[in-house]
N, C-alpha and C positions, 0 to 999 in steps of 0.2 A: 220674454218670450215665454209663452206657452208651449209645451211639448205634449203631444198627444201619441199615445201609443194603444194599439189596438193588438188583442188577442183571442182568442176562442174558434177561430176559424178550423176546416178539416176537411176531410172525406167523408160524406154521409150520402146514406141512399134516399130514394125519392120517400116521400114522406116522413122523414124523418128530423129530427130537431136540432137545434145548436142554440148556444149562447154567446153572442160576442158582447166582450167587453173593451171599454175605452177611458183610461187612465190618463188622467190629465195633471200635471205637473206643478198648475199655478193655482192660488187659493181661489183668485178672482172667479175660477169655473162656474162656483157656485152661482153665481149672477147672469150667465151667458145661456141662451140658446144655444143646444146643440143637436148636431145632425148628424144620420148616417148615410151615406152614400156608396152606390158601387158600380163595378166599371168590368164589365164583361169583356174577354177579348176581342178586339174589332169595333167595338160599341164607344159612345161616349161615355163619360160619367155621368150619374143620374141619381135623383134624389129618391131616398127610402124610406127615411123617417127624421120627424125632427121631435125636441121635448122645450117646454119653456123652462127658465131656471127652476120653478118650484115643480117641475112636472104635469102640473094640472090642465095646462094643454098639449097636444100632441096631435102630430098630421103626420100624414101616410099616402105614398106612392098607391094609386089604385090599383096596382099588381099584385101589392102585398098586404092590402087591408085585410082585416080578418085573419091574416096568416102570423103577421110580425108585432111586437109589444117592444114600445121605446121604453125604456125607465131610466132614473137615476136615483143614484145616493149621494148626495153632496157633501156627507162626512167622508165619505171615500172618494172623494174626487173623479168618481165613475160613473160613466153612461154604460147601459147596456142594450141589447138588441136581442132580444128573444124570437128566435123564428123556427115556427112551426109548419108542418104541412109541406115540408122544402118540394120542389121541383125542378128538374134539370135548369129550367131558364134562370134559375136564383144562382147558377153559378156565375162568381165574379170575384173579382177581389174588393172587400169591404172596407170603405174609411171613416172614419169619424172627423168632425169638425166642428169647429168654433163659428157661430154666426158674429163677424165683425162688422156688419154694415146694417145699421137699424133701421134702416128706410126701407131696405129690398126685403123682398118676397121671403118669407122660410123657406120656401121651393126654389127658389133662385141659388144655384150653385154660387154663382158667381158673389154672394154674399158671404158666403164663407172663407175663412182662411184656417191658420194654425193646422194643416193636415198632417194626419197620421202618416205610416208607410203602408197602413194596410194591413189585410188578413185575407189570405186564400181559403174561398167557402167554395167545394166543390162538390156537386152532386150528380149522383150516378144512377142510373135505373139498375 
C-alpha cells in the first residue's frame, strides 16, 4: 500500500510563492503518474497538475497554468508543486495522489488513489 504525505503548505500573501512536497513510501512511485489536486471550502476536489513517471509530460488546470510547476525526483520518491503568483482563490487543501487507472484521463480525479491527507494553503490579501 502506497502512503503519500504532503507538506509545505502555509499562509502566504497574494503574489507570494510556496512549494509543496509529496513523499511516497513505495518504490513503485517512480513508475506512476502523480497528480496534485485541491479542495476549497464548500467546493469539490479539482485537478491541479500531473506529471508522467519521467517528468517529461506535465498537465495543468487552466486556472494554474503559467503559475504552478509540477516536478518530481524519483530518487527521493517525491513530487513537488511550485506555486507562484498565488491568488486568494488558490486557497484550499492540496492533495497528491497516484494515478491507478491507466485507461482514464490524467485529468480525471476518479483515476487516482492512495490519497494523502493534504496540506492547507491559505492565501491572504
